[in-house]
VEXTIDREN-281540 format. One record per residue: residue in one letter; x, y, z of N, C-alpha, C, O, CB in turn. Coordinates in nm, 3 decimals. Atoms other than C-alpha are relative to their C-alpha. Glycine has a CB too. Layout:
DRENMI a X Y Z X Y Z X Y Z X Y Z X Y Z .
...
This chain:
DRENMI m 0.099 0.084 0.135 17.635 -15.090 2.048 0.150 -0.044 -0.028 0.235 0.045 -0.028 -0.117 0.111 -0.159 .
DRENMI k -0.136 0.000 0.041 17.952 -15.239 1.959 -0.049 -0.011 -0.131 -0.166 -0.031 -0.161 0.106 -0.110 0.057 .
DRENMI q 0.037 -0.061 0.097 18.034 -15.163 1.593 0.097 0.023 -0.047 0.175 0.081 0.028 -0.069 0.087 0.010 .
DRENMI y -0.096 -0.009 0.049 18.281 -15.164 1.340 0.079 0.146 -0.014 0.006 0.245 -0.016 -0.029 -0.059 -0.097 .
DRENMI t -0.047 -0.159 0.088 18.560 -14.835 1.228 0.119 -0.045 -0.076 0.189 -0.144 -0.054 0.054 0.155 0.113 .
DRENMI y -0.120 0.009 0.094 18.810 -14.807 0.974 0.102 0.052 0.073 0.085 0.135 0.161 -0.012 0.075 -0.133 .
DRENMI i -0.133 -0.076 -0.046 19.133 -14.717 1.066 0.095 -0.022 -0.109 0.101 -0.129 -0.170 0.067 -0.055 0.143 .
DRENMI m -0.086 0.066 -0.017 19.449 -14.622 0.927 0.105 0.097 -0.067 0.110 0.196 -0.139 -0.024 -0.133 -0.043 .
DRENMI v -0.142 -0.124 -0.005 19.813 -14.531 0.965 0.062 -0.018 -0.098 0.107 -0.114 -0.161 0.117 -0.002 0.116 .
DRENMI k -0.081 -0.018 0.101 19.952 -14.324 0.753 0.195 0.020 -0.020 0.297 0.012 0.049 -0.069 0.105 -0.036 .
DRENMI p -0.186 0.021 -0.013 20.297 -14.300 0.617 0.053 0.060 0.010 0.141 0.066 -0.075 0.082 -0.037 -0.069 .
DRENMI d -0.080 -0.056 -0.114 20.430 -14.064 0.870 -0.005 -0.043 0.068 0.088 -0.005 0.139 -0.004 0.090 0.048 .
DRENMI g 0.036 0.039 -0.061 20.296 -14.275 1.081 0.072 -0.211 -0.011 0.092 -0.288 0.083 -0.136 0.068 -0.019 .
DRENMI v -0.067 0.135 0.035 20.448 -14.639 0.926 0.170 0.063 -0.007 0.255 0.008 0.063 -0.073 -0.079 -0.174 .
DRENMI e -0.109 -0.069 0.009 20.756 -14.418 0.841 0.072 -0.010 0.181 0.171 -0.066 0.230 -0.050 0.164 -0.067 .
DRENMI a -0.068 0.003 -0.186 20.804 -14.361 1.254 0.042 -0.036 0.052 0.119 0.000 0.140 -0.023 -0.008 0.091 .
DRENMI g 0.028 0.126 -0.101 20.754 -14.694 1.338 -0.031 -0.049 0.086 0.028 -0.128 0.160 0.034 -0.040 0.026 .
DRENMI l 0.085 -0.057 -0.101 20.447 -14.608 1.529 -0.133 -0.112 -0.024 -0.236 -0.105 0.043 -0.034 0.183 -0.028 .
DRENMI v 0.118 0.082 -0.046 20.223 -14.929 1.417 -0.024 -0.051 0.115 -0.122 0.001 0.167 -0.013 -0.092 -0.061 .
DRENMI r 0.004 0.051 -0.073 20.249 -15.121 1.673 0.070 0.043 0.181 0.122 -0.024 0.269 0.031 -0.086 -0.076 .
DRENMI e -0.019 -0.043 -0.080 20.297 -14.867 1.917 -0.240 0.062 0.011 -0.300 0.101 0.112 0.168 0.105 -0.027 .
DRENMI i 0.160 -0.056 0.011 19.853 -14.764 1.810 -0.063 -0.115 -0.021 -0.184 -0.113 0.003 -0.043 0.108 -0.124 .
DRENMI e 0.030 0.132 -0.053 19.812 -15.126 1.800 -0.054 -0.072 0.100 -0.157 -0.128 0.136 0.064 -0.036 0.005 .
DRENMI k 0.055 -0.019 -0.202 19.895 -15.138 2.157 -0.124 0.070 0.078 -0.193 0.035 0.174 0.109 0.094 0.081 .
DRENMI r 0.099 -0.093 0.002 19.675 -14.865 2.151 -0.123 0.021 0.030 -0.156 0.100 0.118 -0.007 0.024 -0.073 .
DRENMI i 0.062 0.088 0.068 19.385 -15.021 2.024 -0.044 -0.092 0.063 -0.159 -0.075 0.105 0.057 -0.040 -0.083 .
DRENMI k 0.038 0.069 -0.161 19.362 -15.297 2.276 0.016 0.008 0.126 0.003 -0.091 0.198 0.029 -0.085 0.018 .
DRENMI n -0.041 -0.042 -0.102 19.446 -15.140 2.545 -0.164 0.149 0.027 -0.190 0.247 0.097 0.194 0.048 -0.032 .
DRENMI a 0.111 -0.133 -0.005 19.136 -14.904 2.513 -0.162 -0.133 -0.023 -0.270 -0.078 -0.044 0.038 0.166 -0.199 .
DRENMI g 0.085 0.048 0.047 18.888 -15.266 2.450 -0.005 -0.003 -0.064 -0.128 0.010 -0.066 -0.063 0.005 0.007 .
DRENMI l 0.086 -0.005 0.076 18.841 -15.280 2.133 0.141 -0.096 -0.095 0.262 -0.105 -0.072 -0.080 0.164 -0.036 .
DRENMI e -0.092 0.089 0.102 18.970 -15.533 1.809 0.017 0.002 -0.104 -0.081 -0.005 -0.178 -0.013 -0.097 -0.013 .
DRENMI i -0.043 0.008 0.185 19.183 -15.525 1.455 -0.033 -0.058 -0.011 0.065 -0.131 0.003 0.103 -0.012 -0.084 .
DRENMI v 0.050 0.100 0.126 19.000 -15.768 1.293 0.079 -0.019 -0.119 0.091 -0.133 -0.163 -0.127 0.045 -0.058 .
DRENMI e 0.006 0.030 0.101 19.133 -15.708 1.008 0.099 0.080 -0.008 0.073 0.192 0.037 -0.106 -0.002 -0.067 .
DRENMI f -0.108 -0.161 0.062 19.515 -15.488 0.870 0.081 -0.055 -0.098 0.117 -0.173 -0.105 0.130 0.089 0.129 .
DRENMI d -0.106 0.021 0.113 19.730 -15.469 0.582 0.038 0.043 -0.046 -0.033 0.143 -0.056 0.006 -0.040 -0.070 .
DRENMI v -0.144 -0.101 0.070 20.011 -15.311 0.397 -0.085 0.052 -0.083 -0.165 -0.033 -0.122 0.156 -0.076 -0.088 .
DRENMI q 0.007 -0.038 0.097 19.900 -15.103 0.167 0.067 0.077 -0.053 0.098 0.165 0.026 -0.073 0.020 -0.009 .
DRENMI k -0.009 -0.107 0.102 20.061 -14.888 -0.189 -0.152 0.098 -0.025 -0.201 0.050 -0.127 0.045 -0.082 -0.144 .
DRENMI l 0.082 -0.063 0.035 19.776 -14.664 -0.221 0.020 0.068 -0.166 0.129 0.088 -0.219 -0.011 0.082 0.109 .
DRENMI n -0.043 -0.079 0.131 19.696 -14.489 -0.581 -0.112 0.096 -0.015 -0.217 0.054 0.035 0.019 -0.097 -0.141 .
DRENMI g 0.058 -0.159 0.053 19.520 -14.132 -0.696 -0.085 -0.054 -0.010 -0.168 0.015 0.049 0.040 0.097 -0.121 .
DRENMI e 0.098 -0.032 -0.013 19.263 -14.281 -0.748 -0.083 -0.052 0.139 -0.162 0.025 0.193 -0.041 -0.026 -0.113 .
DRENMI i 0.047 0.018 -0.145 19.150 -14.452 -0.426 -0.012 0.090 0.044 -0.128 0.127 0.062 0.059 -0.061 0.084 .
DRENMI l -0.015 -0.103 -0.056 19.269 -14.168 -0.282 -0.128 0.158 -0.069 -0.216 0.214 -0.003 0.170 0.008 -0.021 .
DRENMI d 0.123 -0.045 0.061 19.052 -13.944 -0.532 -0.152 0.001 0.105 -0.217 0.078 0.176 -0.015 -0.103 -0.130 .
DRENMI e 0.165 0.051 -0.041 18.734 -14.119 -0.429 0.009 0.006 0.198 -0.084 0.039 0.271 -0.038 -0.224 -0.080 .
DRENMI h 0.048 -0.080 -0.143 18.801 -14.065 -0.055 0.037 0.099 0.027 -0.009 0.125 0.139 0.022 -0.048 0.112 .
DRENMI y 0.035 -0.110 -0.047 18.880 -13.753 -0.028 -0.058 0.029 -0.141 0.002 -0.028 -0.232 0.110 0.091 0.073 .
DRENMI a 0.072 -0.026 0.066 18.656 -13.628 -0.267 -0.071 0.107 0.026 -0.132 0.181 -0.052 -0.046 -0.081 -0.017 .
DRENMI h 0.055 -0.123 -0.096 18.540 -13.394 -0.039 0.071 0.126 0.029 0.017 0.231 0.063 -0.021 -0.046 0.131 .
DRENMI v -0.108 -0.077 0.032 18.855 -13.215 -0.061 0.116 0.016 -0.130 0.222 0.072 -0.155 0.054 -0.023 0.093 .
DRENMI k -0.120 -0.047 0.152 18.979 -13.254 -0.411 0.018 0.057 -0.010 0.127 0.092 0.036 0.011 0.006 -0.115 .
DRENMI d -0.049 -0.156 -0.017 18.951 -12.936 -0.495 0.083 0.116 -0.009 0.133 0.193 -0.091 0.003 0.016 0.057 .
DRENMI r -0.107 -0.099 -0.094 19.129 -12.758 -0.215 0.149 0.000 -0.010 0.244 -0.078 -0.004 -0.014 -0.032 0.143 .
DRENMI d -0.123 -0.101 -0.007 19.382 -12.558 -0.232 0.133 -0.181 0.059 0.169 -0.290 0.013 -0.044 0.192 0.180 .
DRENMI f -0.078 0.099 -0.135 19.597 -12.817 -0.008 0.007 -0.138 -0.066 0.112 -0.198 -0.040 -0.105 -0.018 0.172 .
DRENMI y 0.045 0.103 0.062 19.472 -13.123 -0.214 0.159 -0.090 -0.105 0.221 -0.196 -0.097 -0.143 0.075 -0.099 .
DRENMI p -0.120 0.046 0.002 19.754 -13.172 -0.381 0.104 -0.132 0.079 0.117 -0.254 0.076 0.034 0.101 0.022 .
DRENMI e -0.069 0.045 -0.063 20.001 -13.195 -0.150 -0.022 -0.102 0.049 0.039 -0.205 0.018 0.028 0.058 0.056 .
DRENMI m 0.031 0.154 -0.093 19.835 -13.445 0.099 -0.032 -0.112 -0.080 -0.008 -0.233 -0.070 -0.133 0.005 0.103 .
DRENMI k -0.008 0.119 0.207 19.756 -13.612 -0.264 0.168 -0.153 0.054 0.182 -0.264 0.104 0.136 0.219 -0.255 .
DRENMI a -0.112 0.015 0.001 20.141 -13.632 -0.291 0.094 -0.107 0.148 0.156 -0.213 0.136 0.026 0.147 -0.019 .
DRENMI f -0.029 0.062 -0.071 20.239 -13.721 0.052 -0.128 -0.177 0.090 -0.102 -0.260 0.176 0.045 0.129 0.069 .
DRENMI m 0.048 0.130 0.013 19.980 -14.010 0.072 0.009 -0.113 -0.052 -0.040 -0.216 -0.006 -0.062 0.002 -0.018 .
DRENMI l -0.036 0.059 0.142 20.102 -14.170 -0.245 0.194 -0.037 0.039 0.261 -0.126 -0.013 -0.041 0.155 -0.161 .
DRENMI s -0.145 0.069 -0.091 20.489 -14.171 -0.007 0.063 -0.033 0.003 0.183 -0.014 -0.018 0.031 -0.051 0.053 .
DRENMI n -0.079 0.152 -0.108 20.505 -14.492 0.162 -0.161 -0.083 0.005 -0.270 -0.045 -0.038 0.084 0.062 0.240 .
DRENMI f 0.119 0.098 -0.039 20.252 -14.758 0.253 -0.088 0.058 0.077 -0.027 0.165 0.084 0.038 -0.120 0.070 .
DRENMI v 0.091 0.064 -0.077 20.001 -14.750 0.456 -0.074 -0.133 0.115 -0.077 -0.248 0.072 -0.029 0.009 -0.061 .
DRENMI v 0.011 0.135 -0.032 19.878 -14.995 0.703 -0.180 0.074 0.020 -0.190 0.187 0.066 0.121 -0.084 0.153 .
DRENMI p 0.157 -0.004 -0.029 19.425 -14.987 0.716 0.017 -0.066 0.069 0.113 -0.143 0.072 -0.112 -0.028 -0.081 .
DRENMI m 0.076 0.108 -0.065 19.243 -15.148 0.958 -0.132 -0.016 0.077 -0.208 0.079 0.091 0.071 -0.038 0.072 .
DRENMI i 0.273 0.057 -0.041 18.826 -15.281 1.101 0.129 -0.009 0.118 0.252 -0.017 0.120 -0.189 -0.246 -0.099 .
DRENMI v -0.008 -0.087 -0.087 18.881 -15.198 1.370 -0.125 -0.043 0.043 -0.233 -0.014 -0.009 0.029 0.137 -0.036 .
DRENMI y 0.235 0.058 -0.082 18.542 -15.380 1.610 -0.004 0.046 0.206 0.095 0.111 0.240 -0.042 -0.339 -0.002 .
DRENMI g 0.075 -0.044 -0.113 18.400 -15.309 2.001 -0.082 0.066 0.044 -0.142 0.137 -0.037 0.035 0.024 0.047 .
DRENMI e 0.089 -0.154 -0.050 18.197 -15.082 2.208 -0.009 0.099 -0.052 0.089 0.080 -0.123 0.030 0.065 0.099 .
DRENMI n -0.004 -0.117 0.070 18.144 -14.731 2.044 0.173 -0.008 -0.085 0.255 0.079 -0.055 -0.030 0.138 0.126 .
DRENMI a -0.100 0.044 0.078 18.441 -14.854 1.815 0.002 0.126 -0.101 0.083 0.114 -0.192 -0.027 -0.151 -0.064 .
DRENMI v -0.053 -0.050 0.071 18.397 -14.528 1.645 0.013 0.112 0.059 0.038 0.216 -0.001 -0.041 -0.007 -0.104 .
DRENMI a 0.047 -0.147 -0.074 18.350 -14.277 1.895 0.111 -0.039 0.118 0.115 0.047 0.206 -0.205 0.024 0.065 .
DRENMI k -0.080 0.041 -0.069 18.639 -14.474 2.102 0.176 0.074 -0.050 0.269 0.127 0.011 -0.033 -0.157 -0.010 .
DRENMI m -0.111 0.021 0.044 18.893 -14.461 1.846 0.019 0.172 -0.003 0.103 0.228 0.067 0.008 -0.103 -0.135 .
DRENMI r -0.002 -0.183 0.004 18.820 -14.031 1.744 0.093 0.023 0.161 0.182 0.100 0.200 -0.223 0.095 0.011 .
DRENMI e -0.029 -0.081 -0.140 18.879 -14.019 2.094 0.229 -0.011 0.068 0.303 0.046 0.147 -0.149 -0.124 0.154 .
DRENMI l -0.085 0.035 -0.050 19.203 -14.212 2.076 0.134 0.069 -0.064 0.252 0.077 -0.032 -0.018 -0.129 0.000 .
DRENMI m -0.065 -0.061 0.110 19.310 -14.029 1.780 0.025 0.143 0.033 0.114 0.214 -0.013 -0.078 -0.015 -0.126 .
DRENMI g -0.003 -0.138 0.030 19.245 -13.717 1.869 -0.076 0.069 -0.144 -0.112 0.025 -0.253 0.147 0.026 -0.001 .
DRENMI p 0.030 -0.078 0.140 19.140 -13.351 1.701 0.100 -0.054 -0.148 0.149 -0.167 -0.142 0.040 0.181 0.036 .
DRENMI t -0.056 0.039 0.153 19.312 -13.390 1.321 0.105 0.110 0.006 0.213 0.068 -0.036 -0.121 0.015 -0.149 .
DRENMI n -0.049 -0.088 -0.010 19.469 -13.069 1.374 0.083 -0.035 0.139 0.051 -0.005 0.255 -0.089 0.103 -0.017 .
DRENMI s -0.099 0.023 -0.164 19.780 -13.205 1.626 0.006 0.090 0.020 -0.070 0.089 0.117 0.142 -0.055 0.031 .
DRENMI n 0.000 -0.095 -0.116 19.822 -12.900 1.751 -0.142 0.062 0.073 -0.182 0.178 0.071 0.077 0.117 -0.052 .
DRENMI e 0.132 0.016 -0.029 19.494 -12.958 1.910 0.012 -0.095 0.069 -0.018 -0.072 0.186 -0.092 -0.013 -0.095 .
DRENMI a 0.006 0.145 0.010 19.534 -13.304 1.948 0.041 0.043 0.155 0.131 0.126 0.162 0.104 -0.109 -0.122 .
DRENMI p -0.095 0.007 -0.133 19.612 -13.318 2.370 0.021 -0.153 0.014 -0.046 -0.252 -0.015 -0.075 0.070 0.153 .
DRENMI a -0.153 0.094 -0.066 19.919 -13.540 2.512 -0.104 -0.120 0.039 -0.199 -0.126 0.116 0.118 0.085 0.180 .
DRENMI g 0.067 0.082 -0.070 19.818 -13.844 2.521 -0.100 -0.111 -0.134 -0.136 -0.228 -0.125 -0.093 0.106 0.117 .
DRENMI t 0.083 0.076 0.045 19.620 -13.953 2.253 0.104 0.050 -0.107 0.183 0.143 -0.095 -0.164 0.009 0.011 .
DRENMI i -0.171 0.032 0.072 19.869 -14.056 1.919 -0.025 0.111 -0.066 0.083 0.165 -0.092 0.051 -0.156 -0.111 .
DRENMI r -0.094 -0.146 0.084 19.790 -13.698 1.703 0.052 0.113 0.106 0.096 0.216 0.055 -0.120 0.107 -0.122 .
DRENMI g -0.065 -0.100 -0.050 19.908 -13.499 2.054 0.115 -0.053 0.034 0.206 0.025 0.061 -0.061 0.063 0.097 .
DRENMI d -0.108 0.082 -0.008 20.156 -13.778 2.102 0.132 0.021 -0.117 0.254 0.015 -0.098 -0.064 -0.137 -0.009 .
DRENMI y -0.120 0.064 0.140 20.336 -13.796 1.731 -0.100 0.084 -0.134 -0.089 0.020 -0.239 0.004 -0.256 -0.028 .
DRENMI g 0.045 -0.046 0.111 20.141 -13.597 1.478 0.139 0.103 0.006 0.227 0.104 0.092 -0.170 0.060 -0.002 .
DRENMI d -0.090 -0.064 -0.017 20.357 -13.332 1.363 -0.126 0.167 0.023 -0.245 0.196 0.036 0.128 -0.028 -0.137 .
DRENMI k 0.116 -0.113 -0.099 20.265 -12.985 1.476 0.055 0.129 -0.101 0.064 0.244 -0.058 0.047 0.031 0.235 .
DRENMI e 0.022 -0.134 0.140 20.332 -12.759 1.097 -0.017 -0.054 -0.083 -0.011 0.026 -0.176 0.106 0.102 -0.054 .
DRENMI i 0.056 0.022 0.106 20.225 -12.988 0.849 -0.155 -0.084 0.075 -0.154 -0.193 0.133 0.114 -0.089 -0.109 .
DRENMI i 0.105 0.077 -0.070 19.856 -13.071 0.975 -0.072 -0.105 -0.065 -0.144 -0.167 0.014 -0.092 0.082 0.044 .
DRENMI n 0.015 0.174 0.109 19.764 -13.392 0.677 0.074 -0.037 0.107 0.010 -0.060 0.210 0.082 -0.041 -0.197 .
DRENMI r -0.107 0.126 -0.070 20.046 -13.566 0.856 -0.014 -0.021 0.168 0.070 0.001 0.255 0.183 0.051 -0.029 .
DRENMI n 0.051 0.066 -0.109 19.897 -13.683 1.140 -0.049 -0.118 0.107 -0.116 -0.139 0.208 -0.036 0.026 -0.013 .
DRENMI v 0.005 0.132 -0.037 19.955 -14.010 1.154 -0.032 -0.110 0.043 0.035 -0.206 0.083 0.024 -0.010 0.018 .
DRENMI i 0.114 0.068 -0.018 19.608 -14.153 1.196 -0.085 0.004 -0.072 -0.088 0.121 -0.111 -0.047 0.014 0.085 .
DRENMI h 0.171 -0.056 0.045 19.246 -14.168 1.015 -0.054 -0.048 0.052 0.002 -0.154 0.081 -0.072 -0.008 -0.119 .
DRENMI g 0.156 0.057 -0.057 18.955 -14.266 1.159 -0.120 -0.012 -0.119 -0.080 0.004 -0.234 -0.067 0.122 0.126 .
DRENMI a 0.132 -0.022 0.015 18.609 -14.273 1.038 -0.038 -0.002 0.049 -0.040 -0.083 0.142 -0.060 -0.029 -0.041 .
DRENMI d 0.055 -0.122 -0.097 18.411 -14.002 1.153 -0.179 -0.054 0.041 -0.258 0.026 0.091 0.006 0.185 -0.110 .
DRENMI s 0.145 0.038 -0.032 18.053 -14.223 1.197 0.026 -0.150 -0.075 0.110 -0.183 -0.159 -0.142 0.117 -0.073 .
DRENMI p -0.038 0.158 0.039 17.999 -14.612 1.158 -0.086 0.028 -0.119 -0.120 -0.086 -0.153 -0.048 -0.151 0.114 .
DRENMI e 0.032 0.050 0.126 17.821 -14.543 0.821 0.144 0.054 -0.043 0.182 -0.053 -0.090 -0.149 0.055 -0.081 .
DRENMI n -0.041 -0.050 0.083 18.102 -14.363 0.678 0.171 -0.154 0.083 0.250 -0.204 0.002 -0.019 0.216 -0.005 .
DRENMI a -0.036 0.148 -0.037 18.312 -14.676 0.849 -0.006 -0.081 -0.060 0.082 -0.160 -0.094 -0.046 -0.052 0.076 .
DRENMI i 0.027 0.154 0.145 18.136 -14.903 0.610 0.062 0.009 -0.135 0.153 -0.060 -0.183 -0.179 -0.018 -0.065 .
DRENMI i -0.147 -0.025 0.134 18.262 -14.747 0.277 0.130 0.038 0.018 0.194 0.065 -0.084 -0.020 0.111 -0.099 .
DRENMI e -0.059 -0.015 0.068 18.542 -14.680 0.402 0.119 -0.177 -0.021 0.194 -0.223 -0.108 0.041 0.145 0.044 .
DRENMI i -0.019 0.160 0.038 18.629 -15.060 0.480 -0.066 -0.106 -0.136 -0.028 -0.217 -0.172 -0.058 -0.062 0.125 .
DRENMI e 0.036 0.041 0.120 18.447 -15.144 0.187 0.107 0.072 -0.128 0.163 0.005 -0.215 -0.160 0.038 -0.010 .
DRENMI r -0.094 0.008 0.123 18.656 -14.963 -0.053 0.145 0.063 0.006 0.197 0.150 -0.065 -0.069 0.068 -0.114 .
DRENMI f -0.111 -0.010 -0.043 18.978 -14.989 0.142 0.091 -0.175 -0.024 0.201 -0.213 -0.064 -0.028 0.062 0.155 .
DRENMI f -0.012 0.166 0.003 18.931 -15.405 0.177 -0.107 -0.140 -0.085 -0.117 -0.263 -0.081 -0.014 -0.027 0.157 .
DRENMI k -0.015 0.088 0.140 18.741 -15.444 -0.159 -0.148 -0.095 0.071 -0.226 -0.145 -0.010 0.203 -0.112 -0.033 .
DRENMI i 0.101 0.143 -0.071 18.464 -15.700 0.139 -0.085 0.112 0.038 -0.042 0.227 0.047 0.067 -0.128 0.157 .
DRENMI k 0.104 0.009 0.001 18.107 -15.642 0.206 -0.008 -0.009 0.127 0.023 -0.122 0.166 -0.048 -0.077 -0.073 .
DRENMI l -0.020 0.045 -0.101 18.070 -15.568 0.578 -0.136 0.082 0.044 -0.160 0.186 -0.017 0.146 0.016 0.059 .
DRENMI e 0.087 -0.096 -0.023 17.767 -15.428 0.738 0.078 -0.028 0.188 0.165 -0.101 0.235 -0.201 -0.035 -0.060 .
DRENMI q -0.009 -0.022 -0.082 17.704 -15.264 1.094 -0.009 -0.121 0.118 -0.054 -0.208 0.044 -0.063 0.089 -0.012 .
DRENMI p 0.127 0.027 -0.076 17.576 -15.460 1.383 -0.099 -0.025 0.006 -0.117 0.027 -0.104 -0.030 0.038 0.037 .
DRENMI k 0.124 -0.094 -0.091 17.215 -15.440 1.516 0.004 -0.052 0.097 -0.069 -0.016 0.189 -0.153 0.010 -0.037 .
């Protein structure tokens, strides 16, 4: 089933010049980038996005990292886009991500949240995150 997903190249991926490489991997997987932007995030949107971990000890450091530079959010579309992107990205912990995945190839092996890329974990969350970062209403295809 064709669907939308939300992807964000994090500050470390932008700083390392990986946006084009990530774009190439997305296209090579048969997916289409239908929208992208370059944004400097603010604390309010990060608190909303990371509400599920906002009270954890590591959050202030993660928030500072996400505020440290620009990010590149993307709307990606295609067959099983959420699952395909999760596979392309690899596990959140770059130490567990196999070679050939974005996080396995480029993620920081010392600092877990510096893993180059974020991706929605479900079709439902993809729509929520697309609305949050792109300020547009979108529905998954039926």
